[in-house]
C-alpha positions as CSV (number, residue, x, y, z in Angstrom):
1,X,-13.2,40.7,21.2
2,X,-16.9,39.6,21.5
3,X,-17.6,36.0,22.6
4,X,-19.1,35.0,19.3
5,X,-15.8,35.8,17.5
6,X,-14.0,33.1,19.5
7,X,-15.8,30.2,17.9
8,X,-12.8,28.3,16.7
9,X,-11.0,28.7,20.0
10,X,-14.0,27.5,22.0
11,X,-14.6,24.5,19.8
12,X,-11.0,23.3,20.6
13,X,-11.5,23.7,24.3
14,X,-11.9,20.5,26.4
15,X,-13.6,20.5,29.8
16,X,-12.8,17.6,32.1
17,X,-14.5,17.1,35.5
18,X,-12.2,16.0,38.3
19,X,-14.4,15.7,41.4
20,X,-17.5,17.1,43.1
21,X,-19.1,17.2,46.5
22,X,-21.8,19.1,48.5
23,X,-22.5,20.1,52.1
24,X,-24.2,22.5,54.5
25,X,-22.6,25.3,56.5
26,X,-24.3,26.2,59.8
27,X,-24.3,29.8,60.9
28,X,-20.7,30.9,61.6
29,X,-19.2,27.8,59.9
30,X,-16.5,28.1,57.2
31,X,-15.6,26.3,54.0
32,X,-12.0,27.0,53.0
33,X,-9.9,25.9,50.1
34,X,-6.3,27.1,49.6
35,X,-4.1,27.1,46.5
36,X,-6.6,25.3,44.3
37,X,-5.0,22.7,41.9
38,X,-7.9,23.0,39.4
39,X,-10.7,25.4,38.4
40,X,-13.8,25.3,40.7
41,X,-17.5,26.0,40.4
42,X,-18.9,27.0,43.7
43,X,-22.7,27.3,44.1
44,X,-24.6,28.1,47.2
45,X,-28.2,28.8,48.3
46,X,-30.0,29.3,51.6
47,X,-28.9,32.1,54.0
48,X,-26.5,35.0,53.7
49,X,-22.8,35.0,54.1
50,X,-19.4,36.2,52.9
51,X,-17.0,35.0,50.3
52,X,-13.4,36.0,50.6
53,X,-11.3,35.5,47.4
54,X,-8.2,37.1,46.0
55,X,-8.0,39.4,49.1
56,X,-11.5,40.8,48.7
57,X,-14.6,40.0,50.8
58,X,-17.9,39.9,49.0
59,X,-21.3,39.7,50.7
60,X,-23.4,37.0,49.1
61,X,-27.2,36.8,49.2
62,X,-29.8,34.1,49.0
63,X,-27.9,32.3,46.2
64,X,-24.8,32.7,44.1
65,X,-22.5,30.9,41.7
66,X,-18.8,31.5,41.7
67,X,-16.0,30.5,39.3
68,X,-12.6,30.2,41.0
69,X,-9.5,29.6,38.9
70,X,-6.6,27.3,39.7
71,X,-4.1,28.7,42.2
72,X,-6.7,30.8,44.0
73,X,-7.8,30.5,47.7
74,X,-11.3,31.2,49.0
75,X,-13.2,31.2,52.2
76,X,-17.0,30.9,52.4
77,X,-18.6,31.9,55.7
78,X,-22.3,31.4,56.6
79,X,-23.6,34.5,58.4
80,X,-27.3,33.8,58.8
81,X,-29.3,30.6,58.4
82,X,-27.8,27.5,56.7
83,X,-25.8,27.7,53.5
84,X,-26.1,24.7,51.2
85,X,-23.1,24.6,48.9
86,X,-21.9,22.5,45.9
87,X,-18.3,22.3,44.8
88,X,-17.3,21.0,41.3
89,X,-13.6,20.8,40.3
90,X,-12.6,20.7,36.6
91,X,-9.7,21.3,34.2
92,X,-10.0,23.3,30.9
93,X,-7.4,22.7,28.2
94,X,-6.9,22.7,24.4
95,X,-7.7,19.4,22.8
96,X,-4.6,17.5,21.5
97,X,-3.7,18.7,18.0
98,X,-5.8,21.9,18.1
99,X,-4.2,25.0,16.6
100,X,-5.6,27.2,19.3
101,X,-4.9,27.6,23.0
102,X,-7.6,28.6,25.4
103,X,-8.6,32.2,24.2
104,X,-6.8,34.9,26.0
105,X,-8.8,38.0,24.9
106,X,-9.6,40.5,27.6
107,X,-10.0,38.4,30.8
108,X,-11.1,35.1,29.5
109,X,-13.9,33.6,31.7
110,X,-12.1,30.2,32.2
111,X,-9.0,32.1,33.4
112,X,-10.9,34.5,35.6
113,X,-12.5,34.3,39.1
114,X,-15.9,35.9,39.2
115,X,-19.2,35.8,41.1
116,X,-22.8,35.7,39.8
117,X,-24.9,37.0,42.7
118,X,-27.7,36.3,42.9
119,X,-28.3,33.1,41.0
120,X,-32.0,33.3,40.1
121,X,-32.0,30.1,38.1
122,X,-33.0,27.3,40.5
123,X,-32.1,24.8,37.8
124,X,-28.4,25.7,38.2
125,X,-28.5,24.2,41.7
126,X,-30.5,21.2,40.5
127,X,-28.1,20.6,37.6
128,X,-25.1,20.9,39.9
129,X,-26.6,18.3,42.2
130,X,-27.2,16.0,39.3
131,X,-23.6,16.5,38.1
132,X,-22.2,15.5,41.5
133,X,-24.6,12.6,41.8
134,X,-23.7,11.2,38.4
135,X,-20.0,11.7,39.1
136,X,-20.2,9.9,42.4
137,X,-21.8,6.8,40.9
138,X,-18.4,5.8,39.4
139,X,-17.5,5.1,35.8
140,X,-18.6,4.8,32.2
141,X,-21.7,6.6,30.9
142,X,-22.5,8.2,34.3
143,X,-19.3,10.2,34.3
144,X,-19.6,10.9,30.6
145,X,-23.0,12.4,31.3
146,X,-21.8,14.4,34.3
147,X,-19.1,15.9,32.1
148,X,-21.7,16.8,29.5
149,X,-23.9,18.5,32.0
150,X,-20.9,20.4,33.4
151,X,-20.0,21.7,30.0
152,X,-23.6,23.1,29.7
153,X,-23.4,24.7,33.1
154,X,-20.1,26.4,32.3
155,X,-21.7,27.7,29.1
156,X,-24.6,29.2,31.0
157,X,-22.3,30.7,33.6
158,X,-20.0,32.3,31.0
159,X,-22.9,33.7,29.1
160,X,-24.2,35.3,32.3
161,X,-20.7,36.6,33.0
162,X,-20.3,38.0,29.4
163,X,-23.7,39.8,29.7
164,X,-22.4,41.5,32.8
165,X,-19.3,42.8,31.1
166,X,-21.3,45.5,29.2
167,X,-20.1,48.4,31.4
168,X,-21.1,50.4,34.4
169,X,-24.8,50.2,33.7
170,X,-24.8,46.4,33.9
171,X,-22.7,46.6,37.1
172,X,-25.3,49.0,38.7
173,X,-28.1,46.6,38.1
174,X,-26.1,43.7,39.6
175,X,-25.3,45.8,42.7
176,X,-28.9,46.7,43.2
177,X,-30.2,43.1,42.6
178,X,-27.6,41.7,45.1
179,X,-28.6,44.3,47.7
180,X,-32.4,43.7,47.2
181,X,-31.9,39.9,47.5
182,X,-30.4,40.3,50.9
183,X,-32.6,43.2,52.2
184,X,-36.0,42.8,50.5
185,X,-37.7,42.2,53.9
186,X,-36.7,45.8,55.0
187,X,-38.3,49.1,54.0
188,X,-36.5,49.9,50.8
189,X,-36.9,53.2,48.8
190,X,-36.0,53.9,45.2
191,X,-33.7,56.9,46.1
192,X,-31.8,54.6,48.5
193,X,-31.3,52.0,45.7
194,X,-30.3,54.7,43.2
195,X,-27.7,56.1,45.6
196,X,-26.3,52.6,46.1
197,X,-25.9,52.3,42.3
198,X,-24.5,55.8,41.9
199,X,-27.1,57.0,39.5
200,X,-30.4,58.9,39.3
201,X,-33.7,57.2,40.2
202,X,-34.8,57.5,36.5
203,X,-31.5,55.9,35.2
204,X,-31.9,53.0,37.6
205,X,-35.5,52.4,36.7
206,X,-34.7,52.5,33.0
207,X,-31.7,50.2,33.2
208,X,-33.2,47.8,35.7
209,X,-36.3,47.3,33.5
210,X,-34.2,46.7,30.4
211,X,-32.3,43.9,32.1
212,X,-35.0,42.4,34.5
213,X,-38.2,43.3,32.6
214,X,-39.6,44.9,35.7
215,X,-38.8,47.8,37.9
216,X,-36.6,47.6,41.1
217,X,-39.6,48.1,43.5
218,X,-41.6,45.4,41.5
219,X,-38.6,43.1,42.0
220,X,-38.7,43.8,45.7
221,X,-42.4,42.9,45.8
222,X,-41.7,39.7,43.7
223,X,-39.2,38.5,46.2
224,X,-41.4,39.3,49.2
225,X,-44.4,37.5,47.7
226,X,-42.4,34.4,46.8
227,X,-40.9,34.3,50.3
228,X,-44.4,34.8,51.8
229,X,-45.8,32.0,49.7
230,X,-43.2,29.6,51.0
231,X,-43.9,30.6,54.6
232,X,-47.7,30.1,54.0
233,X,-47.0,26.7,52.5
234,X,-44.4,25.4,54.9
235,X,-44.8,27.1,58.3
236,X,-47.5,27.7,60.9
237,X,-46.7,31.5,61.2
238,X,-49.8,33.7,61.4
239,X,-50.6,36.1,58.5
240,X,-49.6,39.0,60.8
241,X,-46.2,37.4,61.5
242,X,-45.6,36.8,57.8
243,X,-46.6,40.3,57.0
244,X,-44.2,41.7,59.6
245,X,-41.3,39.5,58.3
246,X,-41.9,40.7,54.8
247,X,-41.7,44.3,55.8
248,X,-45.4,45.2,56.0
249,X,-46.5,46.8,59.2
250,X,-50.2,46.6,58.2
251,X,-51.5,43.0,57.8
252,X,-54.4,44.2,55.7
253,X,-52.2,46.1,53.3
254,X,-50.1,42.9,53.0
255,X,-53.2,40.8,52.3
256,X,-54.3,43.2,49.5
257,X,-50.8,43.2,48.0
258,X,-50.6,39.4,48.2
259,X,-54.0,39.0,46.5
260,X,-53.0,41.4,43.8
261,X,-49.8,39.4,43.1
262,X,-51.0,35.8,43.6
263,X,-54.7,36.1,42.9
264,X,-56.1,35.0,46.2
265,X,-55.8,36.2,49.8
266,X,-53.1,34.7,52.0
267,X,-55.5,32.6,54.1
268,X,-57.2,31.1,51.0
269,X,-53.7,30.4,49.5
270,X,-52.6,28.6,52.7
271,X,-55.8,26.5,52.9
272,X,-55.6,25.5,49.2
273,X,-51.9,24.6,49.5
274,X,-52.6,22.6,52.7
275,X,-55.4,20.7,51.0
276,X,-53.3,19.9,48.0
277,X,-50.3,19.0,50.3
278,X,-52.5,16.7,52.4
279,X,-53.8,14.9,49.4
280,X,-50.3,14.6,47.9
281,X,-48.9,13.5,51.2
282,X,-51.6,10.9,51.8
283,X,-51.1,9.5,48.3
284,X,-47.3,9.5,48.7
285,X,-47.6,7.8,52.1
286,X,-49.8,5.1,50.6
287,X,-47.5,4.5,47.6
288,X,-44.4,4.4,49.8
289,X,-45.9,2.7,52.8
290,X,-43.6,0.1,54.4
291,X,-45.4,-3.3,54.6
292,X,-46.7,-3.9,58.2
293,X,-49.6,-5.4,60.2
294,X,-51.6,-4.7,63.3
295,X,-54.3,-6.5,65.2
296,X,-58.0,-5.5,65.0
297,X,-61.2,-6.8,66.5
298,X,-62.0,-8.5,63.1
299,X,-58.5,-10.1,62.8
300,X,-55.0,-9.2,61.6
301,X,-54.8,-6.2,59.3
302,X,-52.1,-6.3,56.5
303,X,-50.9,-2.8,55.4
304,X,-49.7,-2.7,51.8
305,X,-49.1,-0.2,49.0
306,X,-52.8,-0.2,48.0
307,X,-54.3,0.1,51.5
308,X,-55.2,-2.4,54.2
309,X,-56.5,-5.9,54.1
310,X,-58.3,-7.5,57.1
311,X,-57.8,-11.2,57.4
312,X,-61.2,-12.4,58.4
313,X,-60.6,-15.9,57.1
314,X,-57.5,-17.6,55.8
315,X,-57.2,-17.5,52.0
316,X,-57.2,-20.9,50.3
317,X,-56.3,-20.1,46.7
318,X,-53.5,-17.5,46.5
319,X,-52.1,-16.3,43.2
320,X,-48.7,-14.7,43.3
321,X,-47.2,-12.6,40.5
322,X,-43.6,-12.7,41.8
323,X,-41.6,-16.0,42.3
324,X,-40.3,-14.7,45.6
325,X,-43.8,-15.0,47.1
326,X,-44.1,-18.6,45.9
327,X,-40.8,-19.1,47.8
328,X,-42.3,-17.6,51.0
329,X,-45.5,-19.8,50.8
330,X,-43.6,-23.0,50.2
331,X,-41.3,-22.2,53.1
332,X,-44.4,-22.0,55.3
333,X,-45.6,-25.4,54.1
334,X,-48.1,-24.0,51.7
335,X,-48.4,-24.0,47.9
336,X,-49.9,-21.2,45.8
337,X,-52.8,-22.0,43.5
338,X,-51.0,-20.1,40.8
339,X,-47.6,-18.4,40.3
340,X,-45.6,-16.7,37.6
341,X,-42.4,-18.4,36.5
342,X,-39.1,-17.5,34.9
343,X,-37.6,-17.8,31.4
344,X,-38.0,-16.0,28.1
345,X,-38.7,-18.4,25.2
346,X,-40.4,-20.9,27.5
347,X,-41.7,-20.4,31.0
348,X,-41.0,-22.6,34.0
349,X,-40.7,-22.6,37.7
350,X,-37.2,-22.3,39.3
351,X,-35.6,-25.6,39.9
352,X,-35.0,-25.1,43.6
353,X,-38.8,-24.7,44.4
354,X,-40.2,-26.8,41.6
355,X,-41.1,-29.7,43.8
356,X,-43.3,-27.5,45.9
357,X,-45.3,-26.2,42.9
358,X,-46.5,-29.6,41.5
359,X,-50.2,-28.5,41.7
360,X,-49.5,-24.8,40.9
361,X,-50.8,-23.2,37.7
362,X,-48.2,-21.3,35.7
363,X,-49.3,-17.6,35.2
364,X,-46.8,-16.3,32.8
365,X,-43.8,-14.3,34.0
366,X,-43.2,-11.5,36.5
367,X,-42.8,-8.9,33.7
368,X,-45.7,-10.4,31.6
369,X,-48.3,-12.1,33.8
370,X,-51.0,-14.0,32.0
371,X,-54.1,-12.2,33.2
372,X,-56.5,-14.6,31.4
373,X,-54.9,-17.5,33.3
374,X,-55.3,-15.6,36.6
375,X,-59.0,-15.1,35.7
376,X,-59.5,-18.8,34.9
377,X,-57.7,-19.7,38.2
378,X,-60.4,-17.9,40.3
379,X,-58.1,-17.2,43.3
380,X,-59.4,-15.7,46.5
381,X,-56.3,-13.5,46.9
382,X,-53.7,-12.0,44.6
383,X,-50.3,-10.9,45.7
384,X,-48.2,-8.6,43.4
385,X,-45.6,-5.8,43.4
386,X,-45.6,-2.2,42.3
387,X,-44.6,-3.4,38.8
388,X,-48.1,-4.7,38.3
389,X,-49.8,-1.4,39.1
390,X,-51.1,-1.1,35.6
391,X,-53.0,-4.4,36.1
392,X,-54.5,-3.7,39.5
393,X,-57.9,-2.5,38.3
394,X,-58.4,-5.7,36.3
395,X,-56.9,-7.9,39.0
396,X,-59.2,-6.3,41.7
397,X,-62.2,-7.5,39.8
398,X,-61.0,-11.1,40.2
399,X,-60.0,-11.1,43.9
400,X,-58.6,-8.8,46.6
401,X,-55.1,-7.6,45.7
402,X,-52.2,-7.1,48.1
403,X,-49.3,-5.0,46.6
404,X,-45.8,-4.9,48.2
405,X,-42.6,-3.2,47.0
406,X,-40.6,-5.8,45.2
407,X,-37.5,-4.8,47.2
408,X,-39.3,-5.0,50.6
409,X,-37.4,-6.9,53.2
410,X,-38.0,-10.6,52.7
411,X,-38.1,-11.0,56.5
412,X,-40.9,-8.5,56.7
413,X,-42.9,-10.2,53.9
414,X,-42.4,-13.6,55.6
415,X,-43.8,-12.3,58.9
416,X,-46.8,-10.8,57.0
417,X,-47.4,-14.1,55.2
418,X,-47.4,-15.8,58.6
419,X,-50.1,-13.4,59.7
420,X,-52.0,-13.9,56.5
421,X,-52.0,-17.7,56.4
422,X,-52.2,-18.5,60.2
423,X,-48.5,-19.5,60.2
424,X,-47.0,-17.0,62.6
425,X,-45.1,-19.6,64.6
426,X,-43.6,-21.1,61.5
427,X,-42.5,-17.7,60.2
428,X,-40.8,-16.9,63.5
429,X,-39.0,-20.2,63.5
430,X,-37.7,-19.8,59.9
431,X,-36.4,-16.3,60.7
432,X,-34.8,-17.5,64.0
433,X,-33.1,-20.3,62.1
434,X,-31.8,-18.0,59.4
435,X,-30.3,-15.5,61.9
436,X,-28.7,-18.3,63.9
437,X,-27.3,-19.9,60.8
438,X,-25.8,-16.7,59.3
439,X,-24.4,-15.6,62.7
440,X,-22.5,-18.9,63.0
441,X,-21.3,-18.8,59.4
442,X,-20.2,-15.2,59.9
443,X,-18.0,-16.3,62.8
444,X,-16.6,-19.2,60.7
445,X,-15.8,-17.0,57.8
446,X,-14.2,-14.1,59.8
447,X,-10.7,-15.7,60.2
448,X,-10.7,-17.2,56.7
449,X,-11.4,-13.8,55.1
450,X,-9.5,-11.6,57.5
451,X,-8.4,-8.5,55.5
452,X,-10.1,-9.8,52.3
453,X,-13.1,-8.3,50.5
454,X,-15.9,-9.9,48.4
455,X,-17.5,-8.4,45.3
456,X,-20.9,-9.1,43.8
457,X,-20.7,-8.4,40.0
458,X,-22.9,-8.9,37.0
459,X,-21.7,-8.6,33.4
460,X,-24.1,-6.7,31.1
461,X,-23.9,-5.9,27.4
462,X,-20.7,-4.0,27.5
463,X,-20.3,-3.0,31.2
464,X,-20.1,-4.6,34.6
465,X,-22.6,-3.9,37.3
466,X,-21.0,-3.9,40.8
467,X,-23.6,-4.4,43.6
468,X,-23.3,-2.7,47.0
469,X,-24.6,-3.5,50.4
470,X,-27.8,-1.7,49.6
471,X,-28.7,-4.4,47.0
472,X,-31.0,-7.1,48.5
473,X,-28.6,-9.9,47.6
474,X,-25.6,-7.8,48.6
475,X,-27.3,-7.5,52.0
476,X,-26.9,-11.2,52.5
477,X,-23.2,-11.0,51.9
478,X,-22.4,-7.8,53.7
479,X,-25.1,-7.4,56.3
480,X,-26.2,-10.9,57.3
481,X,-22.7,-12.5,56.9
482,X,-20.6,-9.5,57.7
483,X,-18.3,-9.9,54.7
484,X,-16.1,-6.9,53.7
485,X,-17.2,-4.6,50.9
486,X,-14.4,-3.6,48.5
487,X,-13.2,-0.1,49.3
488,X,-13.9,0.7,45.6
489,X,-17.7,0.4,46.3
490,X,-17.9,0.9,50.0
491,X,-19.2,4.5,49.9
492,X,-22.0,4.1,47.4
493,X,-25.5,4.6,48.6
494,X,-27.1,3.1,45.5
495,X,-27.8,-0.6,45.0
496,X,-25.3,-0.8,42.2
497,X,-23.3,1.2,39.6
498,X,-21.6,0.5,36.3
499,X,-18.0,0.3,35.3
500,X,-16.2,-0.6,32.1
501,X,-14.8,-4.1,31.9
502,X,-11.3,-2.6,31.8
503,X,-11.8,-0.9,35.2
504,X,-12.8,-4.2,36.9
505,X,-9.3,-4.9,38.4
506,X,-9.7,-1.6,40.3
507,X,-12.3,-3.2,42.5
508,X,-9.5,-5.3,44.0
509,X,-11.7,-7.9,45.6
510,X,-10.3,-11.2,46.9
511,X,-13.4,-13.1,45.8
512,X,-15.9,-12.3,43.0
513,X,-19.4,-13.7,43.0
514,X,-20.2,-13.4,39.3
515,X,-24.0,-13.3,38.5
516,X,-24.1,-15.4,35.3
517,X,-26.9,-16.1,32.8
518,X,-25.1,-19.2,31.5
519,X,-27.5,-21.4,33.5
520,X,-30.4,-20.1,31.3
521,X,-28.6,-20.2,28.0
522,X,-25.8,-22.1,26.1
523,X,-22.4,-20.8,27.0
524,X,-21.5,-17.4,28.4
525,X,-21.7,-14.0,26.9
526,X,-18.8,-12.1,25.3
527,X,-18.8,-9.6,28.2
528,X,-18.7,-12.4,30.7
529,X,-15.7,-13.9,28.9
530,X,-13.9,-10.6,29.0
531,X,-14.6,-10.3,32.7
532,X,-13.0,-13.7,33.3
533,X,-10.1,-12.8,31.1
534,X,-9.6,-9.5,32.8
535,X,-8.8,-11.2,36.2
536,X,-5.3,-12.6,36.4
537,X,-4.5,-16.3,37.1
538,X,-4.3,-15.9,40.9
539,X,-7.5,-13.9,41.1
540,X,-9.4,-16.2,38.8
541,X,-9.3,-19.0,41.3
542,X,-11.6,-16.8,43.4
543,X,-14.2,-16.1,40.8
544,X,-17.4,-18.0,41.6
545,X,-20.1,-18.1,38.9
546,X,-23.6,-18.3,40.3
547,X,-27.1,-18.2,38.7
548,X,-28.2,-14.6,38.2
549,X,-31.9,-15.6,38.1
550,X,-31.8,-17.3,41.5
551,X,-29.5,-14.8,43.2
552,X,-31.5,-11.8,42.1
553,X,-35.0,-13.0,41.4
554,X,-35.7,-15.6,44.0
555,X,-35.7,-13.4,47.0
556,X,-37.3,-15.5,49.8
557,X,-36.3,-17.7,52.7
558,X,-35.6,-20.7,50.6
559,X,-33.7,-18.8,47.9
560,X,-31.6,-16.9,50.4
561,X,-30.8,-20.0,52.3
562,X,-29.6,-21.5,49.0
563,X,-27.4,-18.4,48.5
564,X,-25.9,-18.9,51.9
565,X,-25.2,-22.5,51.0
566,X,-23.3,-21.5,47.9
567,X,-21.4,-18.8,49.7
568,X,-20.3,-21.2,52.4
569,X,-19.3,-23.8,49.8
570,X,-17.3,-21.2,47.7
571,X,-15.5,-19.6,50.6
572,X,-14.9,-22.6,52.9
573,X,-14.9,-25.5,50.4
C-alpha cells in the first residue's frame, strides 16, 4: 500500500525521543550496541567502514544514515580515516485513544532496519547535531524542539527509504552510488559500474540520470571536484598531489577539468579561497580576541575587540557603558566621569557602589545608553561591550573606544584597567586579596558542606534557569569557592539551561541561591512563589534569596566580594 494511503495511521503515530549522543571512531575502532531497547537513528560521516547488522555486513562510504529497530544489535567499525557518528534513540507508538496501530503494510519503515548510503544531504548531520544539543540541554522547550526536529528527520529518512522501494532499478542506482562514493578517486569505467549493477551501460545511464539528474561518470567528476576543492582550501598539498589523489595522472588535464567544473584554474581557486579565508580569519580573530596587553616603546598597549589602544597618557575622563566597569574603577580608587545605571522606569546607580559615583554623570542604562549625554560629557575614553557595537561609529567620533566582551574574566579586565590608569600595583593587590580570601573561605566551607551541593537558580516567566559553573557568577560558587555543583547540572557545558518549575526538586541541591527581582519591585513574581512552594519545608530553610541585578550585572571586584560576603553569611551564619 503506498505511503500516501496511510494518512490516518501516520497521524496517530507518536514519536518520543529518549536520548542522543555523538562521538568519533578512529581507524580500527568499534561502536557496538546489543539488543537495543528502542529504535535508533545512526548517522555517520568521514571515512569508510563496515556496519554489521542482523547478521549481514555492509560497506559504508563517506556518509550514511541507518534506522535500527528495537531488539537489533549492530557493530560499526571504522576502516579508514575517522568516522564521526551520531546516535539518536526514540520510541514510536500509537497515541492514546487512536483507532490505529502503527501501520503494518509491507515492511513498515518504523519496524524495519535499513540503511541510506550515501547520505548526500549535509543538513541531515547538522540537524542530528542540533537534535542532540537541544536534548542535552535538559528540559522544557529545548526537548520539545528536539522532538519536533527528530520527527522531521524521520520523515525525510522514510521518504528516502520509500523512494528506494521502487524495485530493482532503484536498487541498481543505490549500489552504484555507494560504490562511486567509496571509489571515486580510482579509475572507474562505465562498463565496470554497469556490471556492478547487473545491467547494460545504457540502462545504467538512463536510470542513473532519472534519479540523480546527471550521468554516473558526471557524478564521479562531481565528487572528485568537490574533494579537490576541499583539499585546495584546507591543505598545503601541491596541485600535482591533489590531481594524483583524485585519480588524474596528468596534472594539466586535471587543471582543465577543474576549470571546466569550477570556473577557474586550481591555483586561482586556492589563492582566492586563501585571501577570503585570511580576511575572514583576521576579522574573526579581532571579534573574538581575548582581552590582553603588552608593552611597547610608547607605553602599554591594550588589546580589545576593536583593535589596540596605546596608553600614551593616563585618561582623566572615562565614560563606561557597563556598570561592572564602574565597579572596577572604584575598586582602583578612581571614579568614572560618566556611567550607565540600572533600572527600568527610573535609572540609578547600584546601591553598593553609589557612594563612589557621587560626581559621576548618569548615562542611561547598559541596554539603552544615552548617547547625547555621552557627547555632552566629552570624555577622553569610552569603555563598552560587544552589545554596543551598533553605536561604536558614533562613539568613536567622541573619544577613543575600548570594547571588551561582557563576559570577559573580571580579573583580566581589572589587570587591564590597572595598566590603563597607572594602577598596576593596586590591581595586583586586589586580585591577591580576593584569591587569599576565597581560598580561606573554601577551606572553612568544606567540612560544613561535605557531601552537599549548591544550586544557583533564577525564576523566569514560567520556567527556572539553572546556572552552571560556566556562568560568571556560578564560577564564584563552583570555581573560586570550590562548592559542589548538583549532579543534575554538573555535565552541562552551557552557562545555564531551563527546566519547568515542577522539575526543580530533581536538582536535589542542599542549598539554593535564588536570583530574585523582588529587590527592584514590590513583592515577588508568581513563578518565584511557585519555586518557593515547590521546595518542601526542610529544603526551604536552605533557599537564599539574593538580588539578581547585583549577582548577575555587577561583575567586578567589589560586586564579587559582596557576593562572597553573602555566600559566607548564608552558608556559615
